[in-house]
N, C-alpha and C positions, 0 to 999 in steps of 0.2 A: 881258750874261749875268746872268740873274736869280739873286739869292741864295737860300739854302735856304728862307727864309721871309719873304716880303714881302706887302704887302697887294695890290698890283696892279702889273703891268708893262705897257709899251706894246706888247709883241709877245708872241706865243705862243712861249714857251721852256720847257724843262724847268727846274726849280729847279737851282741850281748843284750839281754832283756833287762833294761833298766829305764830310768826316767827319760833319758835322751831317746831311747828307742821309741817309747810311746809318744814323745813329743813329735818325732818324725812321722809316726803313723798318723797321728791326728792332723799334722800339717798336710800330709799327702792325701788323706781322705777328704779334707776340706777343699783342697785344690782339685781333687777329682770331681767334686760336685759342680764347682764353678766352671772348670775346664770342659766337662762333659756338656753342660748347657751352652758354653761358648761354641763348641764344635757343632752341636746339633741345632741350636737355635740361631745364634748370632751369625755363624758362617753359613747357615742355611742348608746343611747336609741332611737335616731331619734326623729323627731318632733311629730309623733303620739304617740310613747311610752312615751316620756317626758310629753306630754300633758295629757295622761291618768293618769300617776303617780301624777303629780302636781295638776290636777283637783281633784283627789281623796283626796289629802292632804288638799287642800283648802276647800273642802266640809266638811271634818271632822272638821277642825278648825272653819269654819263658824257655823256648828251645835253646837259645844261646846260653842262658843261665844254667839250665840243666846239663847241657853238653860240656860245660867247662869242668875241668878236674879240680880247680881251685875256686874258692869263693872270692867274689869281688863286690864290695859294699855298694859301689856306685851302680853296678848292674842290678843288684838286689833291689835297691830303692827305686830304680827306674822301672823295673818290672812291677813292683808293688804300686807305684803311682799310676802306671798304665792300667793295672787291674782296677784301681779306684775310679779312674775316668771311664773305662769301659763298662764297669758295673753300673755307673750312673745312667749312661745312655741305654744300656740293656734293660734296666728296670723301667725307665720311661717308655721304651718301645713296647715292652710287654704289657704294662698297665694302661697305656694310652693308645698307642697305635693298634695293638692287637685287641685292645678293649677288655683285658682280663680284670682290670681294676686292681686296687692295692691289696685287698684281702686275699684274693685268689692268687695273685702274683707272689705274695708273701709265702703262701702255703707251698706253691710249686718250687720256689727258690730254696725254701727251708728244706724241702725233701732232697733237692740236689746237694745242698750243703751237707746234710746228714750222711748221704750216700758217700760223698767225697771224704768226709772225716772218718767214717767207718773203714773205707778202703785204705785210707792213709794209715790208720791205726794198725790195721792188719799187716801193713807192709813195713812197719818199723818195729825194731826190737826195743829201742829206747823211746819212752813216751814222754820224757822230759823235754819241753820245748827249747830249753837252753842247749841241749845236746842232740836234738833229733835230726839235725842236718850234719851229723858227724860221719865218720868213716863207715858206719854200719848202714847208712841210708843208701838205698838203690836209686837209680835214676827214675824208676817207676814211682817210688815213694815220694821223691822230690817233685815229680810232675803232679802227683795227687795233692801235695801240699799247695802248689800254686793254683790248682783248680779250686781247692777249698778257699784260698784267699780271694779268688775272683768271685766265687759264689757268695762269700761273706760280704764282699763289696756290694754286690747286687742286692742282697738281702738287706743290708744296712740302708741303702737308698730307699728301698720300698718301705721299710719300717719308719724311716724318718718322714717320708711323705704321708704314710698312714697316720702317724701321730700328729703331724703339724697341719695337714690340709683339711679343709672343710669338705662336706659331701658334695659331689658334683655328678649330675646325671650323665651317664655315658653318651647319651644322645647329643649333649652339648659339645662333646669332644670329637666324635666321629660321624655325627649325623644320625638321623632316625633310621635310614636304610642300613647303615653299618651296624647300629645297635641291634636291629632286628636280626641281622645275619649272625652276629656273635651269639645272641641269645639262642637262636635256633641251632647253631653248631654245638653249643654246650648243653642243650636240653637233655641229651641222653647220657650225660656224664654224671659223676657223683654230685655235681653242683646243680643238677637239673631241677630238683624240687625246690631248693632255696631260690633259684632264679625265677621259677614260676610264681613264687609267692612275693618276691621282693624286687625282681628285676636286677640288672647289673648297674652298679653305681661305682664311681671313683670314691668309695666310702673312706672318710677320714675322721679322726677324732676332733680335729679343728683346734688343737692346743696352741697353734702358732709356732713359728720357728724359735722365738726366744724362750718360751716355756718348755718346748720340747728339748732344747739344748740344756736347760737347767735340770730337767728330769733325767736326761741321759748322763749328765755330769754326776748326778747323785748315784745312778746305777754304776758308773765307772768307779766311784769312790767305794761303793759296796764291794765290787769285785776286787779292788785293791786291798781292802781290809780282809776279805776272805783269803786272798793270796798270802798276806803277811802274817795273819794271826790264827789261821786254821790249818788243818792237815789235808784240806782238799788238794788234789794233785795240781801241780803247776801247769800241766798240759791243759786241764779243764779251765783253769783260771786264764791261761794264755788265750785260748780260743774264745772264752767269754769276753775278755777284753777286746779282742779283735772285732767281734760281732757288735759290741756296744760302741766302739769308736767310730764305726762307719756311719750309723745313723746320726751320731753326734756331729761328725764332719759334714754330713748332708744338711742337717738343720742349720749349722753355723754358716755353711756356704750359701744356703738360701737366704738367711737373714742378711748377709752382706750384699746380696745382689737384688733382692726384691724391693718393691716400692714401700711395703709396710715395714721394712727393716732399714738398713743403711743406704739402700738404693744406689749402690756403686755400679751396678751393671756387671755383666759377665766378664768383659774385657779388663776393666780396671781391677775388679776383685781377683781375677786369675793372676794378673801381673803382680799384685801385692802378695798373694799367697805363694806364688813361685819364689819371690824374693825372700819371704819368711822361711820357706822350705830350704832354700839354699843357705840361708844364714844359720839355721839350726844344724844343717848338715856340716857346714864349715866349723861350727863350734864343737860338734861331736868329733870331727876329725882332729881338731886341735887337742881335745881332751884325750883322745886315744893315743896321739903321738906323745903327749905328756906322760900317760900311763906307761907306755912302752919304754920311754927314756928312764923313768923311775925304776922299772923292773930290771933294766939292764945295767943300772948304775952300780 
């Protein structure tokens, strides 16, 4: 079973699912939020341009990862971080540029995630997340795993925004003409009646980033207790944890960058979070080396 951070192992396995793994996941998802905003907003690529660039980088990393016959932790975490950053820009592009809003975007992305997880489950014999990237996993199943990770990153950002942001009329985002075009395009869909009665808004619960982060930390604690003290499958708990950590990272990242939070800005926050991610990864590598030395002593 591979440790949380090793250079290379002889078999394709997930990193060991322990506290260090989740520390790295939360670090990468928080960095994904700030780095996504850095690329799309600070660097001026826009949500569409940023999504195109990051989706391309993620696909390249995923293809390299899937094509390798042996697992490599650095490549795994690079791919996961790119999924987090790309998921941030994709969710903003769908909710804001396309004008779908947070609720509709959440429904669409959730459907994509469920489809990816169902397909992934049907492609794997072992449903334990600790062993699911073992010798029995095909490249098709590993590809579906990464697509599910990307979908969960996108869904996490949408959920984080849905919980933390206030209601904002779509016309304030894309203009009155753009709003009318979006409403007309969706009028014949399953959302048509709701749109006719309410219009499209960037609806949010308005909890704020700090309250949202606390709520999600509570949910993560619940998932942890379920995993430790119940017979619910570890696969279910693993994906529940993955889904909860992404909006947690999104809320924490927004709190660091926004004026009503720490007001660090995208560049400073991303630099700090990258340093934290590298520090956690270095510590995990040190622990894994110590474990291997003790095992061979």
